N, C-alpha and C positions, 0 to 999 in steps of 0.2 A: 487590465481592467476591462470588461466587455464592451463589445462596440454596440451595444442594444441599448437604445436610448428608454431610461426610466421614464418618461413620458412623451407621446407619442400624438397628437390634435392631428387629426386630416379633416378638414373640408368641414369644418365642425360648425354648425349652426342651432340655435337657440331662441326659441320663441316664447314669450309669455300671452297666456290666452284670457282676455277680457270681453267685459261687454259688449266692448267695442269691436271686436274681434282680435285676429293672429297681430302681436307687433315682435317685427321681429329684433332681439337685441343684438346677437352675435351671427355675423353670416360669413362664409367662408374663412374659417379661421383655423388656421395650422401652425403648429409651431412643435419644435423636438426640444428636451431636454436630457442632456448626454449625465450619464455618471461624474459626478463631483462638481456639475457645471451652475452656475448659475444664471437663469435667463430673466432677464428685465422687462416688465409690462407699462409701457406710458402710456399717457393720452390725458385730456380731459372728463372730466367728470361727464357721466352718461354715454360714456365711448365701448363699454363692453367690459373692460375690466374686471371687475369683482364678479360679473357674470361668469367670465372663464372660469375663473375661481370655483363658486360656486358649483358646476357645470360636471366640475372635475370628482367634487365632495358630494357631487349627487342632492344637493341640499339647494335645491329651486323654488320649496313650496309646491304648493297644487296647481298652480296655475302657470310654470316653468318647466318647457320641455324642453329636448331634444330632438330637434327634428329632421336630421341630418350628419352626416359624418360620423366621426369615431373620435372615441378615449382611451388611449391603448397605454395600459400602467404595466411596464417590465414583458410588454410582448401582447399584455391578454387584454381583450376588448373588455372594458368595463361595462360597457352595457349591453353584455351578454353574461355577466355576472349577476348571482343571486343576488334578494337583499342579505341574506348569512355574510355570504361573501363581501359584502362590500362591508357590512358593520366591521367584519374582521380584520378589513386593512384600512379602515377609517380609524386615526387616532392612533395607527400603530404603525403601518407603513407609508401614511398619507397622515402628516399632519397639518394643522393650518392657523395662523396667527395673527388674530385680527387687528383691526385697527384701535379699537376700547379695549383696555384688558379688564375692565370689569363686565364686558360682554361674556368675558370666557370663566370670569370666578365669581363662584357662589357666595356671597355674603354674607349667608348662614352656617359656612363649613370654616373649620380653618385651616390655613393653607396646607400643611402636611399631610391630613386628609384628603383634599382632591387633589396632591401629586403620589400618596398612595394608590391611590383610585385607580390611575393610569397602571400602574404595575398589577394589581391584583386581579385587575379585571382582562387586559391584556393579555399576561403572561402568567396568570396565576400565582402571584410572588405569595410568597409568607407577611404576616404583618411586619415581624423582626426584618426580613430583606428587604422590603420596601420601604421601611423605614429609613435603614443607613442608604440605598441609592439613593433615596429621593434628600436625603441632606448631601449625599454625597456632588448629587446636580448642582442643587443650592450654590453648592461652594463652585462648582465649574465654573456656574454662571458670576461670580462674584459679586454675592449679596454680603454683607457685614453679619456678623452673628447667626449663622444659619438657623439654630438650632431654638434661638428666639423667633424668627421669622416662620418654624414650623409652627408654632403654638401659636400664632397672632392670625385675627382675620384680616380679610383684604384691605379693610378700610385703616386700618391701624398704620398702614405703609405707605410709602410715598409713591407715586406714578409711576416715576423710574422704576423702582421696587418690584410694582405689579407687573409691569411689561418684562422685565428679569423671569419672574415666575413664570408667567404662559409663556416665555421661549423654553424655559426647566419643564416643563408640564409637555411641548411642545414636543422636544426632546430626550424625554426619558425613555421609549420604548426605541429610540433609536430609530426614525424613520427613513426611508428611503427617498422618498421626496416632501420638500416642507412648503406650503403655500404661506409667503408674507404679504397680507393685507394693508398697505402703509401703515404696518408697527411703529413707525415713532413719529407721525403725526402729531398725536399729542403731546407730544415731550421737546422739553428743553435742547437746543441744540446741544448744550453741553454733552445732557444725556444721554440723545439721540446718537452722539460720537461715542460713545463709552457701550451703546446699544448693537451698533454697526461694527464696530471693533469686535466684539462677544462674537455677533453672527458668525463672522468670519472668519473668527479662531475656530468655531466648533463646529463649523463647515467641515472645513481641513483636517480637524481635528478624526469626524466622523465618516467625511467621506460621503454628507449627505448632498442630495441635490436641492435646487431652490426655482421657485418661482417668485422674484420677489416685486410686488406689483408697486407704483409710485409714480407720483404726478413731478417729485423731484427729480429733475437730472441729473444732476450734480450727487445724489445716494447711488443713482442708476450707476454713474461713471466709477462710485466707489466700492460698488461690490459685485457687480455683474460682469460676466465674461460677453452675454450676450443680449442683444434687445431687441425687441419688438415692439415698436411704435402701431398705437392703434385709434382709430378715428372711424366715429360713428359705427360699431362694431365691426368694424374690418380691419385688420393689419394692413397697413399701409409702405411700413418697412420693417424690414429687419436685417440681420447681420450682425457682426462681433461689435463689440463697443465702440471700438475705434474706427472699425469703417465705416459706424452710422455718426458717429460726431465728428470724424474729420473729412467722410466724402460722403456728407447727407445726400440723398437723391429721391427726398419726395418733397413740394412744396412744404406740405401741413410740418413735418419734421424740421425744416428752415425757419418757418413760420413761429415754432416754439421756442428757437435757439435764439432770435431777434428776436422775442418777447423776455428773457429773463436777462438782467442787469449781470453779466459777464463781465472780467477784469475789461477796460477801457472803455464801458459804455460813462455815455457823461450827460449828465440832464440837460448840459445846453449847447454843446457841439456834438455830442453823438448819441441822441435819444434813442428810447427805445421804439419798436414797429411792434405795435399789436396785430392781431390776425383778422380784419375785419367780420363783421357780419358775426352769427351765432350757430352751434353744433343744429343740423337741423333734428328736428323731431323727428323718432324712429318710423312714423306714418306719414310722413312729408317728407323723405328723403328723392333726393332727386334722380333722374335717369342718368346712368353712365357713376361719371366718378362722382362720389359724397362731397368730396372737397371742391367741389366745381365753384360751386357760386361765390367760395370765398377767398378764389385763387388767382392769382396777378396770372397767371400762364394759363388760364382759362381758355379752349379754340373751339369754339361751337363746333359741333358735325365731326369733332376728332374724340374731346372730353365726354362727348353724351350722345355718343352713337349706340351704345351697349355698355354692357357689364366688362368691367374690368380686372384682370386675373393680373398675380404677381408677376412682376418683369426680371429675370438677371440682369444683374449688371456686369456690364463686359469686364472678363478680367477677376470679377469679384465669384463664385461660384455659392459661395453661402449669404451673400449681400443681392434682396432682392427688393424692389419699389413696385407698388402699384399707380405705374405713372405712364402714359402711352407717351409723353413726352421728355424723357429721360435725356437724350441724345440731342435736343433742339434749343435744351434751358443755360445759360450759363450760368453754373452754380458758383461760382467764385463773384459775380456780381456781386455790388454794393447796395442792399435795399434803399429804397426810396425813401429817405429819415424828414420826419417834420423839422422845420427850421429853426428854431429860435431866433429872432431879429434883437428881443431887447431883455438879458439875460437880465432877473432880480439884482439890485446891488442891496445889502441890509443899509437900512437907517438909523432913527433913535434907537434905543433902546424900550420895546412895549413891556416885557416883563423881566422882575426885576425879584430874585427871590434870596433874603439873607439870614442864612443861618435857620434853615426850616427845621420843626421838631415835629414830629407828630405821632405821639403817643398814645396807648390805649391800654385802659384798665381792663383785665380779664381775673372773673372770681375762677377758683379752680374749679367749684361746683356750682357755678353758675343758673344753670337751670333751677335745682332746689335750694339755691342762695346758702350764705354762708362761705366759709372755706377759705385758705389765704388769698390776696390778689394781689397779682403779679403783672409786672408793667410789661406790656409789648412796644418796640422803641421800632416803629413802621419806617416810621424816617427819621433820621439824625445829620445834622448839621449841614442842611444841602442848601448851597448857594451854586446858582446861576444865573447867567442874564441871555435873552434872546430880542432879535431886534427886527423890529420890521422889514418882512419881506425874507427873511431867515428861515432857516429848518431848521432845528434845532433835531437832532435823533437821542431818546432816551432806551437803553440797551441795559438790560440784563436776565438774566435767570428769573421763572415763577416766584416771588415770595422777596424780590429784590425792595422793592416800593415802590415801585414805578407807576402803578396804579393808584397809590396813597396819592402820589405828589398830584397825580390827573386830579383826584377827588376834592383835593383842596383847593386845586385850581378852578374847579366848575361850583364850590361850594355846597359839594355834598357832603365834605367834612372842615372842620374850622383846625387850624394849626395850633398845634400845644404852646409853644414858642417860635419868635419869629417874625420876620416879615415879608408879607409876598404883596408885590407894585404891578398894580397893571397901567401903565404910566406914571399919572402922582397919584394916582387913587389904591389904597390901603385893600386888602379883598381877602387876606389869609383869614381873619376872625369872623368873617361876615358870613352865615350859613346863606345857603340860596334862596331861600323862601324871604331872607332880612335885606337881599340885595333891591337895586332900583331896575328896570327894565331896562334902562343902557348897557347895565354893567353885567346885567346874564346875556343880553345881544350880544355884549363882546367878544364875551370867553364861551366858545361852543364845541361839539366834540362829534368825529366822525365816529362811531363806535366799529368793535370787531366783527361782530355777525351782523350783516344785513336783515338778517330772518325776522329778526326777535325786534327790528326797533320801529319796525311800521304796522299801524291797527288795519288787521284782517277786513276789518267791516265798513273801512270807509276807504274811499279813492285816494288814488294817489294825490289829486291836483286838490281835493278837500284838505288831508292834511299838512300838505305847504302852505296853503291857503289861513287855517288856522295858527300855524307856528306864527306866520306874517301877523298876523291878528295879535295873538300875543304879545309882540315885539312893538305895535302899534304903531306897524309900515303900514301905509295907505291910509288914504281917509274915505274908503268908500268899501264897498265889495268888488266893483268895479275895477277900482285900481290893483287891490288885492292880487286879484283873478290876473291880472294883464302883467302885473310882479312877478304871480307863479308859471306863468309862460315864458316870462324871462328868465328866469333860472331852471324851467327844462330845456330852453336853447343853451344856458350856459351848461347845462352837462351834456350835454350832445343827447338828449334826447327828444322823438318827436312827441308836439304838444298835443295830436289825442291820446296821448300816455297819462294825459291829468285825468282821462276818463275810467283808467283802469284799473282793479284791483289789485294789491300785491300778489298775489298767487296767481297774477298772469302776467308778471316778470321774473325773469330769468335773477340767478344772483349778484350778477355782474352791474344788472338795470335797476336792482334793491340798492345796491351800495351808492350809484349814484345822484338815486331820490335822497340817500341821507346826509349826500354830500349838499345836497342842495338844499335841502334845511339848515345843514350847518351854516350855509354861507348865507341863509335866509336874509340875518339880521345884521347885515356888513359887518361881522368878527373880526374885531383884532387879531385875537387868538384862535386860532383851533387847536383843538389838542386829538390828533388823530392816533386812537390805540389798536394797534392791528389793525389797518382799515381795510387791508389788501390778502392775510394769512388764510381765509377762509373762500379765497376765489381764485379759479384755475389761472395756470400761469397765462394766458393770453389775457385773459380779464386782468390781470394784475397790472400790467403791461397798461391798457388801456385806463383804467382807474389812476392809478401812480401817476401819469400824462395829462389825465387829468384835471389831477391836486393840482399840479405844477402850474398847469396853463393857468387857473382860478386863480392861485396864489401870485403870479406874474403880474395879474390885470388889477386885481383888488390891494396887494402891496400888503397883506395878510402873513403872519409871523404864524409858523407852525410849530408845534411839538410833536414830534413822529415817534410814539412808543412802538419798538418792536423788537424782536430775537433775532432776526434775520441779517443777519450783517451783510448781506451781498445787495439788497435794497437799500439797507442806512447808507453805504456807500454809494450808491448813487444818488440819493436824492437828496443828504444831509450837507448842511454848512459845517455843521458842528455838531459832536457826536459827546455825550455824556453817559459814562458807563457807573452802574450803579450795583451793588454789592449788597446784603444783608442791610438796606436801608443806609447806607453810604456812597456819595458820589465816591469813586476810587480813582477815575481818572476821566478829566475833560479834557479838549481840545479841536484843532480842525480837523476835518476829516483826515486830511492827508495826515497832521501829527498821529490819529491814533492809531494808524492803517500803516504806519511803517516804526520800523525801531525806532526809540525805547519803546518799551512798551511795558504797563502794569501786568503781572504776573499773572491776571484773573481777565486781563483783555486778552495777553499773549494765548491764553486757551480757550477764547472766545474765538477770535483768528481762527486758531486750528480745528477748530469745532466746524465753520463752515462747510458744505459741502459746495464744491464749485464743477460744473457741467463745461470745463477743458481743460484737455488730452495736455496742453504744454503747461498746465500747473501744477508745482512741485509743493508742498506742504510739509511742516512740522507737524509731527504725529503729538498733540499732549494730550493725555484722555484722562481728564479729573476723575480722582476717587472721593467716593461718599458725595453726602447731599450737600445742599446750601444749610447750613444752619439753622436752630429757631429762633427768630426775633426774639423769644420768647426768654430766651436762656442763649444769651450772644457769649461766642469765645472771649476770652480775656486778651488785650493787647490788639493788635490786627482782626480786622474781620474775617480775611480770607486764610487767614492763618493754618488754620485744620485743615485743609487744601492744597498749598504753596509747594511749588516743586520747589523754589528759590529761596524755602526758609532756612538750609542749611547754611547759606550764603553770609547769615546774616549774624553778627557773634554777639554773646551774651545773652542769648535767649531772647533779645529786644523784640521780635513780632510777635510774642506767647504773653509781652507782658507792658507792651505798651503801645496807644494808638499810636498809628505814624500821623506825623503830621503834614500838609499841604505843603508839596513840592513843588517849586515852578522850574518847570526846564523848558521852555521857553516863553515869548509873550502872551503865546494862544494856547500853549499848554501843562497843565498840571497834573499832579498825580497824588496820592495815599500811598507812602511805600517807606519800607526803613532799606532798600537793598542800597548799595555807596555806590556813586556815580561814575563812578568806572566798572561795574557791573553792568549797570543797565547801558554805558554806552558799546559791552561788549554784547550786547545782546543783538542775534540777528534776525533774519527775515524771518515769518512765519509763512508765509506765500511768496515765494519765485515762479520764475518759465524756465523750462527747459529747450526752449524753442531757437532756432537758429536765425 
């Protein structure tokens, strides 16, 4: 193989020019990607990762411009290429896969035509040849029934299948370099595992080099050979994955790892440590080290004396860090963690769900009326309890019924059958508009996206006061204002933020306001629907710790809906696993994360990307998509994707719904596997360090 890099970026500087002047987005950025190598690019939102990729593609719009440095592709400076040369290599020699697959697909064109265009435009292939090669590529990316997919429009296939098509489109012309910008963020964890495995296999087969942009350190560990960590437009550390993960030498890298719930983290004895402060605005970067104001090792007069260049780590030629105090910092020292003096202990049952069913009737031709009416079984025989001060996590793929259950609890939907008790009050068949103020205040929600939950036209303080007014808290406006300020204190925001508009807040600050509103009415039950998935890892840690702290003080019950099992393992006391409207397993967190598992839980655990080089995992990639709730399979709902089905005699999985089996006092599951088979299950996650 050639020793010449596929991609070589040297001292790259990219700026955007706006009315206010020049905004430097990327500064002094250098990296190399060798043939067949995968380089990971990580960092918080706004650090410049995607700008680097757009700079490589020369797709920065009218305002973006490379103001310094060079980008070389196969030894040739791309800045010296003509527009015709750039057009020739884009999509053929260099391809890019974006975060949202529908941004790359034309909704008005059939999938097959979009795939064939790549070969017809870049290789002058005939229609017949383009069709055959496109069909073969869809088989390579493991899409079921490729001929049907070729004839379908993008909206007729699932999100995971759309992303596979975008990957197929990028790989059709056999590019030398593939840029992947958060390609799996919008996907379920099981689909993500399949996509990651697919990308790795195809890269090995084709020898394609990759630049993999992600905020997920576990994903970077599973896919990359080398890693570059970015902060505020600069590369702050680079090296092999094992160098950076095991011997990190920049305080920001260390801060990222302290913010994520790795195995061993415990919300009571070993809580997460968030990075203080916020990413500086591009026009307000400090002198010297950009990370200085947030760094616990900051040294006045050294760290702010002037520009800091990348330093070579002694004994590790390929490992570099933008830190002047590498040799002075004790990198093995434990960070100062907050102490939890009074851990929450579960009390009486607050939420009692008994045999809940939620069905929807859908007409085959609902838009114009008429046609056969079919039933969607969104929730089927849901039974669970949640106690005071307890966190119960609900996990499962999209379409499993998690959000439908949340809607019934909130009164946005009413139950078809079964009981939902909040304390002694039945709420399952009562719409939110028919609930009294006390009941509405008692069940509140923290939503996934903080950007969509605030009115952009009103100040933060007025929106919290409006909530207090609705819940009849406070005798007058002065009392409500004082309570609003206390809520800002509760979520650790300055009281001055009461006068700010939502646009003046960061994502993490907006989510804190969402938490303040949820706890305004002193709720007994808070439903947190993916409350940290839209946030950067350092902000995730701060919001997670905030939720835990408020829960301990208020003794609130929390229903935590998530697909991130790393966060679930850290935050939850008990876990409920849902699949196609059914609870297939529930138990304490220790029960769920140790064998015996339900086969679906086993697959979910295998799919967790864990940012720890000492972890070894069994590879269990689920084939196919979750079936439709309108047409569920007979027998066990998971039988169409289960790898253990062959171990059950008499086709029982395909003909009979499994009963709920008690594994222990706290652990139950729906599964036909024999006791012997369950006891033979091995750990999905194990450790290889001595």
